[in-house]
HTML snippet that shows the backbone in 3Dmol.js (N, CA, C, O; Angstrom):
<script src="https://3Dmol.org/build/3Dmol-min.js"></script>
<div id="view" style="width:600px;height:400px;position:relative"></div>
<script>
const pdb = `
ATOM      1  N   UNK A   1     171.506  -9.637  63.193  1.00  0.00           N
ATOM      2  CA  UNK A   1     171.447 -11.082  63.019  1.00  0.00           C
ATOM      3  C   UNK A   1     170.480 -11.923  62.351  1.00  0.00           C
ATOM      4  O   UNK A   1     170.656 -13.109  62.072  1.00  0.00           O
ATOM      5  N   UNK A   2     169.406 -11.208  62.103  1.00  0.00           N
ATOM      6  CA  UNK A   2     168.395 -11.528  60.957  1.00  0.00           C
ATOM      7  C   UNK A   2     168.782 -11.949  59.695  1.00  0.00           C
ATOM      8  O   UNK A   2     168.436 -13.010  59.176  1.00  0.00           O
ATOM      9  N   UNK A   3     169.653 -10.933  59.103  1.00  0.00           N
ATOM     10  CA  UNK A   3     170.369 -11.050  58.007  1.00  0.00           C
ATOM     11  C   UNK A   3     171.027 -12.398  57.875  1.00  0.00           C
ATOM     12  O   UNK A   3     170.656 -13.211  57.028  1.00  0.00           O
ATOM     13  N   UNK A   4     172.282 -12.688  58.958  1.00  0.00           N
ATOM     14  CA  UNK A   4     172.891 -13.861  59.223  1.00  0.00           C
ATOM     15  C   UNK A   4     172.035 -15.033  59.274  1.00  0.00           C
ATOM     16  O   UNK A   4     172.585 -16.075  58.919  1.00  0.00           O
ATOM     17  N   UNK A   5     170.641 -15.122  59.685  1.00  0.00           N
ATOM     18  CA  UNK A   5     170.073 -16.046  60.031  1.00  0.00           C
ATOM     19  C   UNK A   5     169.520 -16.892  59.038  1.00  0.00           C
ATOM     20  O   UNK A   5     169.445 -18.120  58.984  1.00  0.00           O
ATOM     21  N   UNK A   6     169.011 -15.676  57.979  1.00  0.00           N
ATOM     22  CA  UNK A   6     168.839 -16.041  56.576  1.00  0.00           C
ATOM     23  C   UNK A   6     169.823 -16.554  55.818  1.00  0.00           C
ATOM     24  O   UNK A   6     169.726 -17.681  55.332  1.00  0.00           O
ATOM     25  N   UNK A   7     170.927 -15.738  55.629  1.00  0.00           N
ATOM     26  CA  UNK A   7     172.232 -15.812  54.705  1.00  0.00           C
ATOM     27  C   UNK A   7     173.175 -16.932  55.194  1.00  0.00           C
ATOM     28  O   UNK A   7     174.047 -17.292  54.403  1.00  0.00           O
ATOM     29  N   UNK A   8     173.108 -17.522  56.394  1.00  0.00           N
ATOM     30  CA  UNK A   8     174.172 -18.224  56.729  1.00  0.00           C
ATOM     31  C   UNK A   8     174.224 -19.757  55.715  1.00  0.00           C
ATOM     32  O   UNK A   8     173.271 -20.406  55.283  1.00  0.00           O
ATOM     33  N   UNK A   9     175.473 -19.965  55.580  1.00  0.00           N
ATOM     34  CA  UNK A   9     175.639 -21.074  54.966  1.00  0.00           C
ATOM     35  C   UNK A   9     175.064 -22.512  55.433  1.00  0.00           C
ATOM     36  O   UNK A   9     174.622 -23.544  54.927  1.00  0.00           O
ATOM     37  N   UNK A  10     175.298 -22.034  56.526  1.00  0.00           N
ATOM     38  CA  UNK A  10     175.029 -23.697  57.554  1.00  0.00           C
ATOM     39  C   UNK A  10     176.280 -24.479  57.971  1.00  0.00           C
ATOM     40  O   UNK A  10     176.316 -25.206  58.963  1.00  0.00           O
ATOM     41  N   UNK A  11     177.109 -24.307  57.291  1.00  0.00           N
ATOM     42  CA  UNK A  11     178.568 -24.938  57.380  1.00  0.00           C
ATOM     43  C   UNK A  11     178.981 -24.878  58.993  1.00  0.00           C
ATOM     44  O   UNK A  11     179.367 -25.917  59.530  1.00  0.00           O
ATOM     45  N   UNK A  12     178.908 -23.874  59.611  1.00  0.00           N
ATOM     46  CA  UNK A  12     179.212 -24.077  61.087  1.00  0.00           C
ATOM     47  C   UNK A  12     178.263 -23.591  62.167  1.00  0.00           C
ATOM     48  O   UNK A  12     177.404 -22.722  62.017  1.00  0.00           O
ATOM     49  N   UNK A  13     178.501 -24.194  63.155  1.00  0.00           N
ATOM     50  CA  UNK A  13     177.247 -24.015  64.287  1.00  0.00           C
ATOM     51  C   UNK A  13     177.305 -22.587  64.837  1.00  0.00           C
ATOM     52  O   UNK A  13     176.187 -22.116  65.046  1.00  0.00           O
ATOM     53  N   UNK A  14     178.334 -21.788  65.120  1.00  0.00           N
ATOM     54  CA  UNK A  14     178.169 -20.749  65.763  1.00  0.00           C
ATOM     55  C   UNK A  14     177.536 -19.692  64.893  1.00  0.00           C
ATOM     56  O   UNK A  14     176.987 -18.679  65.327  1.00  0.00           O
ATOM     57  N   UNK A  15     177.659 -20.010  63.666  1.00  0.00           N
ATOM     58  CA  UNK A  15     176.814 -18.843  62.678  1.00  0.00           C
ATOM     59  C   UNK A  15     175.323 -19.489  62.358  1.00  0.00           C
ATOM     60  O   UNK A  15     174.346 -18.816  62.031  1.00  0.00           O
ATOM     61  N   UNK A  16     175.338 -20.700  62.493  1.00  0.00           N
ATOM     62  CA  UNK A  16     173.970 -21.206  62.022  1.00  0.00           C
ATOM     63  C   UNK A  16     172.883 -20.984  63.057  1.00  0.00           C
ATOM     64  O   UNK A  16     171.777 -20.494  62.828  1.00  0.00           O
ATOM     65  N   UNK A  17     173.303 -21.372  64.125  1.00  0.00           N
ATOM     66  CA  UNK A  17     172.602 -21.719  65.460  1.00  0.00           C
ATOM     67  C   UNK A  17     172.710 -20.114  66.342  1.00  0.00           C
ATOM     68  O   UNK A  17     171.785 -19.504  66.878  1.00  0.00           O
ATOM     69  N   UNK A  18     173.956 -19.786  66.269  1.00  0.00           N
ATOM     70  CA  UNK A  18     173.893 -18.509  66.952  1.00  0.00           C
ATOM     71  C   UNK A  18     173.137 -17.279  66.458  1.00  0.00           C
ATOM     72  O   UNK A  18     172.606 -16.462  67.212  1.00  0.00           O
ATOM     73  N   UNK A  19     173.136 -17.221  65.187  1.00  0.00           N
ATOM     74  CA  UNK A  19     172.343 -15.778  64.460  1.00  0.00           C
ATOM     75  C   UNK A  19     170.890 -16.301  65.028  1.00  0.00           C
ATOM     76  O   UNK A  19     170.422 -15.462  65.798  1.00  0.00           O
ATOM     77  N   UNK A  20     170.020 -17.489  64.856  1.00  0.00           N
ATOM     78  CA  UNK A  20     168.846 -17.741  65.248  1.00  0.00           C
ATOM     79  C   UNK A  20     168.898 -17.393  66.821  1.00  0.00           C
ATOM     80  O   UNK A  20     167.948 -16.684  67.155  1.00  0.00           O
ATOM     81  N   UNK A  21     169.579 -17.649  67.624  1.00  0.00           N
ATOM     82  CA  UNK A  21     169.386 -17.584  69.079  1.00  0.00           C
ATOM     83  C   UNK A  21     169.950 -16.015  69.445  1.00  0.00           C
ATOM     84  O   UNK A  21     169.756 -15.571  70.576  1.00  0.00           O
ATOM     85  N   UNK A  22     170.514 -15.374  68.628  1.00  0.00           N
ATOM     86  CA  UNK A  22     171.108 -14.115  68.744  1.00  0.00           C
ATOM     87  C   UNK A  22     169.734 -13.273  68.795  1.00  0.00           C
ATOM     88  O   UNK A  22     169.372 -12.675  69.808  1.00  0.00           O
ATOM     89  N   UNK A  23     168.945 -13.295  67.474  1.00  0.00           N
ATOM     90  CA  UNK A  23     167.875 -12.581  67.070  1.00  0.00           C
ATOM     91  C   UNK A  23     166.613 -12.879  68.022  1.00  0.00           C
ATOM     92  O   UNK A  23     165.816 -11.988  68.318  1.00  0.00           O
ATOM     93  N   UNK A  24     166.480 -14.396  68.544  1.00  0.00           N
ATOM     94  CA  UNK A  24     165.428 -14.517  69.444  1.00  0.00           C
ATOM     95  C   UNK A  24     165.757 -13.447  70.827  1.00  0.00           C
ATOM     96  O   UNK A  24     164.958 -12.723  71.421  1.00  0.00           O
ATOM     97  N   UNK A  25     167.072 -13.630  71.048  1.00  0.00           N
ATOM     98  CA  UNK A  25     167.549 -12.918  72.408  1.00  0.00           C
ATOM     99  C   UNK A  25     167.459 -11.540  72.272  1.00  0.00           C
ATOM    100  O   UNK A  25     167.127 -10.901  73.270  1.00  0.00           O
ATOM    101  N   UNK A  26     167.706 -10.912  71.152  1.00  0.00           N
ATOM    102  CA  UNK A  26     167.311  -9.674  71.065  1.00  0.00           C
ATOM    103  C   UNK A  26     165.799  -9.313  70.991  1.00  0.00           C
ATOM    104  O   UNK A  26     165.392  -8.321  71.597  1.00  0.00           O
ATOM    105  N   UNK A  27     164.930 -10.118  70.239  1.00  0.00           N
ATOM    106  CA  UNK A  27     163.584  -9.949  70.563  1.00  0.00           C
ATOM    107  C   UNK A  27     162.957  -9.839  72.081  1.00  0.00           C
ATOM    108  O   UNK A  27     162.090  -9.054  72.466  1.00  0.00           O
ATOM    109  N   UNK A  28     163.651 -10.859  72.833  1.00  0.00           N
ATOM    110  CA  UNK A  28     163.223 -10.895  74.285  1.00  0.00           C
ATOM    111  C   UNK A  28     163.485  -9.382  74.716  1.00  0.00           C
ATOM    112  O   UNK A  28     162.601  -8.551  74.924  1.00  0.00           O
ATOM    113  N   UNK A  29     164.664  -9.203  74.800  1.00  0.00           N
ATOM    114  CA  UNK A  29     165.447  -7.769  75.458  1.00  0.00           C
ATOM    115  C   UNK A  29     164.527  -6.704  74.968  1.00  0.00           C
ATOM    116  O   UNK A  29     164.107  -5.897  75.798  1.00  0.00           O
ATOM    117  N   UNK A  30     164.123  -6.591  73.591  1.00  0.00           N
ATOM    118  CA  UNK A  30     163.255  -5.455  73.253  1.00  0.00           C
ATOM    119  C   UNK A  30     161.775  -5.676  74.107  1.00  0.00           C
ATOM    120  O   UNK A  30     161.197  -4.731  74.644  1.00  0.00           O
ATOM    121  N   UNK A  31     161.288  -7.029  74.137  1.00  0.00           N
ATOM    122  CA  UNK A  31     159.947  -7.446  75.048  1.00  0.00           C
ATOM    123  C   UNK A  31     160.014  -7.168  76.216  1.00  0.00           C
ATOM    124  O   UNK A  31     159.076  -7.151  77.013  1.00  0.00           O
ATOM    125  N   UNK A  32     161.512  -6.842  76.490  1.00  0.00           N
ATOM    126  CA  UNK A  32     161.335  -6.552  78.438  1.00  0.00           C
ATOM    127  C   UNK A  32     161.353  -7.493  78.997  1.00  0.00           C
ATOM    128  O   UNK A  32     160.977  -7.444  80.168  1.00  0.00           O
ATOM    129  N   UNK A  33     161.766  -8.706  78.467  1.00  0.00           N
ATOM    130  CA  UNK A  33     161.734 -10.045  79.129  1.00  0.00           C
ATOM    131  C   UNK A  33     163.293 -10.330  79.882  1.00  0.00           C
ATOM    132  O   UNK A  33     164.329 -10.490  79.236  1.00  0.00           O
ATOM    133  N   UNK A  34     163.216 -10.347  81.085  1.00  0.00           N
ATOM    134  CA  UNK A  34     164.367 -10.520  81.926  1.00  0.00           C
ATOM    135  C   UNK A  34     165.794 -10.121  81.048  1.00  0.00           C
ATOM    136  O   UNK A  34     166.555 -10.922  80.504  1.00  0.00           O
ATOM    137  N   UNK A  35     165.907  -8.633  81.089  1.00  0.00           N
ATOM    138  CA  UNK A  35     166.806  -7.934  80.224  1.00  0.00           C
ATOM    139  C   UNK A  35     168.035  -8.211  80.836  1.00  0.00           C
ATOM    140  O   UNK A  35     168.950  -8.377  80.029  1.00  0.00           O
ATOM    141  N   UNK A  36     168.377  -8.326  82.200  1.00  0.00           N
ATOM    142  CA  UNK A  36     169.665  -8.626  82.555  1.00  0.00           C
ATOM    143  C   UNK A  36     170.587  -9.873  82.163  1.00  0.00           C
ATOM    144  O   UNK A  36     171.793  -9.978  81.936  1.00  0.00           O
ATOM    145  N   UNK A  37     169.284 -10.970  82.180  1.00  0.00           N
ATOM    146  CA  UNK A  37     169.832 -12.114  81.835  1.00  0.00           C
ATOM    147  C   UNK A  37     170.066 -12.497  80.267  1.00  0.00           C
ATOM    148  O   UNK A  37     171.004 -13.189  79.870  1.00  0.00           O
ATOM    149  N   UNK A  38     169.144 -11.980  79.523  1.00  0.00           N
ATOM    150  CA  UNK A  38     169.112 -11.930  78.039  1.00  0.00           C
ATOM    151  C   UNK A  38     170.459 -11.127  77.459  1.00  0.00           C
ATOM    152  O   UNK A  38     171.156 -11.507  76.518  1.00  0.00           O
ATOM    153  N   UNK A  39     170.624 -10.085  78.149  1.00  0.00           N
ATOM    154  CA  UNK A  39     171.858  -9.133  77.885  1.00  0.00           C
ATOM    155  C   UNK A  39     173.186 -10.187  78.170  1.00  0.00           C
ATOM    156  O   UNK A  39     174.109 -10.143  77.357  1.00  0.00           O
ATOM    157  N   UNK A  40     173.258 -10.974  79.135  1.00  0.00           N
ATOM    158  CA  UNK A  40     174.301 -12.019  79.634  1.00  0.00           C
ATOM    159  C   UNK A  40     174.601 -12.395  78.381  1.00  0.00           C
ATOM    160  O   UNK A  40     175.595 -12.076  77.728  1.00  0.00           O
ATOM    161  N   UNK A  41     173.262 -13.426  77.920  1.00  0.00           N
ATOM    162  CA  UNK A  41     173.405 -14.408  77.091  1.00  0.00           C
ATOM    163  C   UNK A  41     173.742 -14.092  75.636  1.00  0.00           C
ATOM    164  O   UNK A  41     174.366 -14.877  74.922  1.00  0.00           O
ATOM    165  N   UNK A  42     173.246 -12.771  75.192  1.00  0.00           N
ATOM    166  CA  UNK A  42     173.771 -12.246  74.068  1.00  0.00           C
ATOM    167  C   UNK A  42     174.986 -11.843  73.841  1.00  0.00           C
ATOM    168  O   UNK A  42     175.336 -11.642  72.678  1.00  0.00           O
ATOM    169  N   UNK A  43     175.885 -11.642  74.930  1.00  0.00           N
ATOM    170  CA  UNK A  43     176.892 -11.332  75.092  1.00  0.00           C
ATOM    171  C   UNK A  43     177.793 -12.698  74.743  1.00  0.00           C
ATOM    172  O   UNK A  43     178.749 -12.664  73.968  1.00  0.00           O
ATOM    173  N   UNK A  44     177.382 -13.795  75.371  1.00  0.00           N
ATOM    174  CA  UNK A  44     177.989 -15.116  75.160  1.00  0.00           C
ATOM    175  C   UNK A  44     177.990 -15.378  73.420  1.00  0.00           C
ATOM    176  O   UNK A  44     178.883 -15.641  72.614  1.00  0.00           O
ATOM    177  N   UNK A  45     176.641 -15.179  73.322  1.00  0.00           N
ATOM    178  CA  UNK A  45     176.540 -15.394  71.659  1.00  0.00           C
ATOM    179  C   UNK A  45     177.193 -14.606  70.693  1.00  0.00           C
ATOM    180  O   UNK A  45     177.707 -15.017  69.653  1.00  0.00           O
ATOM    181  N   UNK A  46     177.134 -13.285  71.159  1.00  0.00           N
ATOM    182  CA  UNK A  46     178.184 -12.313  70.327  1.00  0.00           C
ATOM    183  C   UNK A  46     179.697 -13.333  70.200  1.00  0.00           C
ATOM    184  O   UNK A  46     180.243 -13.824  69.212  1.00  0.00           O
ATOM    185  N   UNK A  47     180.043 -13.372  71.641  1.00  0.00           N
ATOM    186  CA  UNK A  47     181.493 -13.947  71.484  1.00  0.00           C
ATOM    187  C   UNK A  47     181.749 -15.076  70.725  1.00  0.00           C
ATOM    188  O   UNK A  47     182.677 -15.119  69.917  1.00  0.00           O
ATOM    189  N   UNK A  48     180.872 -16.131  70.964  1.00  0.00           N
ATOM    190  CA  UNK A  48     181.021 -17.445  70.292  1.00  0.00           C
ATOM    191  C   UNK A  48     181.234 -17.413  68.838  1.00  0.00           C
ATOM    192  O   UNK A  48     181.991 -18.087  68.140  1.00  0.00           O
ATOM    193  N   UNK A  49     179.994 -16.031  68.389  1.00  0.00           N
ATOM    194  CA  UNK A  49     180.174 -16.230  66.787  1.00  0.00           C
ATOM    195  C   UNK A  49     181.396 -15.767  66.196  1.00  0.00           C
ATOM    196  O   UNK A  49     181.972 -16.242  65.217  1.00  0.00           O
ATOM    197  N   UNK A  50     181.841 -14.441  67.150  1.00  0.00           N
ATOM    198  CA  UNK A  50     182.929 -13.875  66.563  1.00  0.00           C
ATOM    199  C   UNK A  50     184.548 -14.696  66.562  1.00  0.00           C
ATOM    200  O   UNK A  50     185.569 -14.599  65.881  1.00  0.00           O
ATOM    201  N   UNK A  51     184.147 -15.440  67.609  1.00  0.00           N
ATOM    202  CA  UNK A  51     185.495 -16.338  67.853  1.00  0.00           C
ATOM    203  C   UNK A  51     185.365 -17.768  66.926  1.00  0.00           C
ATOM    204  O   UNK A  51     186.322 -18.325  66.389  1.00  0.00           O
ATOM    205  N   UNK A  52     184.008 -18.203  66.874  1.00  0.00           N
ATOM    206  CA  UNK A  52     184.099 -19.596  66.476  1.00  0.00           C
ATOM    207  C   UNK A  52     183.413 -19.829  65.040  1.00  0.00           C
ATOM    208  O   UNK A  52     183.344 -20.969  64.581  1.00  0.00           O
ATOM    209  N   UNK A  53     182.903 -18.707  64.339  1.00  0.00           N
ATOM    210  CA  UNK A  53     182.566 -19.097  63.186  1.00  0.00           C
ATOM    211  C   UNK A  53     183.817 -18.898  62.086  1.00  0.00           C
ATOM    212  O   UNK A  53     184.835 -18.206  62.055  1.00  0.00           O
ATOM    213  N   UNK A  54     183.109 -20.001  61.094  1.00  0.00           N
ATOM    214  CA  UNK A  54     184.592 -19.965  59.785  1.00  0.00           C
ATOM    215  C   UNK A  54     184.707 -19.286  59.116  1.00  0.00           C
ATOM    216  O   UNK A  54     185.673 -19.425  58.365  1.00  0.00           O
ATOM    217  N   UNK A  55     183.794 -18.075  58.928  1.00  0.00           N
ATOM    218  CA  UNK A  55     183.876 -17.325  57.685  1.00  0.00           C
ATOM    219  C   UNK A  55     183.697 -15.834  58.353  1.00  0.00           C
ATOM    220  O   UNK A  55     183.162 -15.692  59.453  1.00  0.00           O
ATOM    221  N   UNK A  56     184.153 -14.845  57.649  1.00  0.00           N
ATOM    222  CA  UNK A  56     183.849 -13.216  58.030  1.00  0.00           C
ATOM    223  C   UNK A  56     182.527 -13.095  58.511  1.00  0.00           C
ATOM    224  O   UNK A  56     182.306 -12.640  59.633  1.00  0.00           O
ATOM    225  N   UNK A  57     181.707 -13.436  57.813  1.00  0.00           N
ATOM    226  CA  UNK A  57     180.241 -13.035  57.637  1.00  0.00           C
ATOM    227  C   UNK A  57     179.654 -13.616  59.162  1.00  0.00           C
ATOM    228  O   UNK A  57     178.920 -12.815  59.740  1.00  0.00           O
ATOM    229  N   UNK A  58     179.853 -14.645  59.716  1.00  0.00           N
ATOM    230  CA  UNK A  58     179.528 -15.198  61.022  1.00  0.00           C
ATOM    231  C   UNK A  58     180.302 -14.289  62.058  1.00  0.00           C
ATOM    232  O   UNK A  58     179.707 -13.842  63.039  1.00  0.00           O
ATOM    233  N   UNK A  59     181.437 -14.063  61.861  1.00  0.00           N
ATOM    234  CA  UNK A  59     182.519 -13.501  62.676  1.00  0.00           C
ATOM    235  C   UNK A  59     182.343 -11.909  62.965  1.00  0.00           C
ATOM    236  O   UNK A  59     182.724 -11.364  64.001  1.00  0.00           O
ATOM    237  N   UNK A  60     181.698 -11.248  61.867  1.00  0.00           N
ATOM    238  CA  UNK A  60     181.609 -10.135  61.989  1.00  0.00           C
ATOM    239  C   UNK A  60     179.833  -9.680  62.358  1.00  0.00           C
ATOM    240  O   UNK A  60     179.380  -8.565  62.614  1.00  0.00           O
ATOM    241  N   UNK A  61     179.288 -10.696  62.284  1.00  0.00           N
ATOM    242  CA  UNK A  61     177.653 -10.067  62.505  1.00  0.00           C
ATOM    243  C   UNK A  61     177.624  -9.572  63.735  1.00  0.00           C
ATOM    244  O   UNK A  61     176.886  -8.601  63.901  1.00  0.00           O
ATOM    245  N   UNK A  62     178.369 -10.067  64.863  1.00  0.00           N
ATOM    246  CA  UNK A  62     177.666  -9.522  66.188  1.00  0.00           C
ATOM    247  C   UNK A  62     178.093  -8.309  66.383  1.00  0.00           C
ATOM    248  O   UNK A  62     177.719  -7.610  67.325  1.00  0.00           O
ATOM    249  N   UNK A  63     179.173  -7.845  65.232  1.00  0.00           N
ATOM    250  CA  UNK A  63     179.846  -6.534  65.907  1.00  0.00           C
ATOM    251  C   UNK A  63     178.696  -5.281  65.865  1.00  0.00           C
ATOM    252  O   UNK A  63     178.819  -4.377  66.691  1.00  0.00           O
ATOM    253  N   UNK A  64     177.862  -5.253  65.137  1.00  0.00           N
ATOM    254  CA  UNK A  64     176.656  -3.963  65.112  1.00  0.00           C
ATOM    255  C   UNK A  64     176.220  -3.847  66.517  1.00  0.00           C
ATOM    256  O   UNK A  64     176.314  -2.910  67.310  1.00  0.00           O
ATOM    257  N   UNK A  65     175.644  -5.213  66.644  1.00  0.00           N
ATOM    258  CA  UNK A  65     175.036  -5.429  68.301  1.00  0.00           C
ATOM    259  C   UNK A  65     175.974  -5.115  69.471  1.00  0.00           C
ATOM    260  O   UNK A  65     175.565  -4.372  70.363  1.00  0.00           O
ATOM    261  N   UNK A  66     176.989  -5.543  69.514  1.00  0.00           N
ATOM    262  CA  UNK A  66     177.825  -5.217  70.181  1.00  0.00           C
ATOM    263  C   UNK A  66     178.139  -3.702  70.376  1.00  0.00           C
ATOM    264  O   UNK A  66     178.117  -3.155  71.478  1.00  0.00           O
ATOM    265  N   UNK A  67     178.484  -2.964  68.993  1.00  0.00           N
ATOM    266  CA  UNK A  67     178.736  -1.543  69.298  1.00  0.00           C
ATOM    267  C   UNK A  67     177.205  -0.916  69.481  1.00  0.00           C
ATOM    268  O   UNK A  67     177.160   0.288  69.731  1.00  0.00           O
ATOM    269  N   UNK A  68     176.294  -1.440  69.405  1.00  0.00           N
ATOM    270  CA  UNK A  68     175.166  -0.462  69.516  1.00  0.00           C
ATOM    271  C   UNK A  68     175.025  -1.090  71.382  1.00  0.00           C
ATOM    272  O   UNK A  68     174.941  -0.150  72.173  1.00  0.00           O
ATOM    273  N   UNK A  69     175.010  -1.887  71.748  1.00  0.00           N
ATOM    274  CA  UNK A  69     175.088  -1.818  73.428  1.00  0.00           C
ATOM    275  C   UNK A  69     176.278  -1.377  73.668  1.00  0.00           C
ATOM    276  O   UNK A  69     176.222  -1.275  74.894  1.00  0.00           O
ATOM    277  N   UNK A  70     177.295  -1.049  73.377  1.00  0.00           N
ATOM    278  CA  UNK A  70     178.350  -0.244  73.943  1.00  0.00           C
ATOM    279  C   UNK A  70     178.407   1.123  73.944  1.00  0.00           C
ATOM    280  O   UNK A  70     179.146   1.743  74.710  1.00  0.00           O
ATOM    281  N   UNK A  71     177.543   1.739  72.990  1.00  0.00           N
ATOM    282  CA  UNK A  71     177.272   3.006  72.548  1.00  0.00           C
ATOM    283  C   UNK A  71     175.946   3.639  73.318  1.00  0.00           C
ATOM    284  O   UNK A  71     175.915   4.583  74.107  1.00  0.00           O
ATOM    285  N   UNK A  72     175.160   3.037  72.965  1.00  0.00           N
ATOM    286  CA  UNK A  72     173.530   2.922  73.296  1.00  0.00           C
ATOM    287  C   UNK A  72     173.330   2.021  74.363  1.00  0.00           C
ATOM    288  O   UNK A  72     172.638   1.022  74.168  1.00  0.00           O
ATOM    289  N   UNK A  73     173.768   2.206  75.305  1.00  0.00           N
ATOM    290  CA  UNK A  73     173.122   1.230  76.603  1.00  0.00           C
ATOM    291  C   UNK A  73     171.951   1.007  76.894  1.00  0.00           C
ATOM    292  O   UNK A  73     171.332  -0.039  77.090  1.00  0.00           O
ATOM    293  N   UNK A  74     171.513   2.678  76.925  1.00  0.00           N
ATOM    294  CA  UNK A  74     169.845   2.914  77.476  1.00  0.00           C
ATOM    295  C   UNK A  74     168.835   2.308  76.427  1.00  0.00           C
ATOM    296  O   UNK A  74     167.665   2.078  76.733  1.00  0.00           O
ATOM    297  N   UNK A  75     169.331   2.071  75.220  1.00  0.00           N
ATOM    298  CA  UNK A  75     168.450   1.448  74.534  1.00  0.00           C
ATOM    299  C   UNK A  75     168.219  -0.003  74.770  1.00  0.00           C
ATOM    300  O   UNK A  75     167.319  -0.552  74.135  1.00  0.00           O
ATOM    301  N   UNK A  76     168.832  -0.582  75.491  1.00  0.00           N
ATOM    302  CA  UNK A  76     168.529  -2.032  75.906  1.00  0.00           C
ATOM    303  C   UNK A  76     168.099  -2.138  77.531  1.00  0.00           C
ATOM    304  O   UNK A  76     167.964  -3.271  77.993  1.00  0.00           O
ATOM    305  N   UNK A  77     167.898  -1.052  78.344  1.00  0.00           N
ATOM    306  CA  UNK A  77     167.716  -1.174  79.319  1.00  0.00           C
ATOM    307  C   UNK A  77     165.893  -1.399  79.399  1.00  0.00           C
ATOM    308  O   UNK A  77     165.147  -1.244  78.432  1.00  0.00           O
ATOM    309  N   UNK A  78     165.489  -1.764  80.690  1.00  0.00           N
ATOM    310  CA  UNK A  78     164.120  -2.212  80.963  1.00  0.00           C
ATOM    311  C   UNK A  78     163.426  -1.016  80.981  1.00  0.00           C
ATOM    312  O   UNK A  78     162.213  -1.009  81.188  1.00  0.00           O
TER     313      UNK A  78
END
`;
const viewer = $3Dmol.createViewer("view");
viewer.addModel(pdb, "pdb");
viewer.setStyle({}, {cartoon: {color: "spectrum"}});
viewer.zoomTo();
viewer.render();
</script>
């Protein structure tokens, strides 16, 4: 998410704003703040970026996050 935040061309909103909000949400999850709520928000952000981004970078950015959540859910629990 941080890479996409820095490298986004800014042409489409899902990538430009989604990557910023995704990074902020991940930071909140790591800090243990309202983990269940933020996990749901992160899922929504990932879906929005995957389905709404105009380029491959924005559409593929959420995939490592979704993969980590799927295969290592214990790392995201409070």
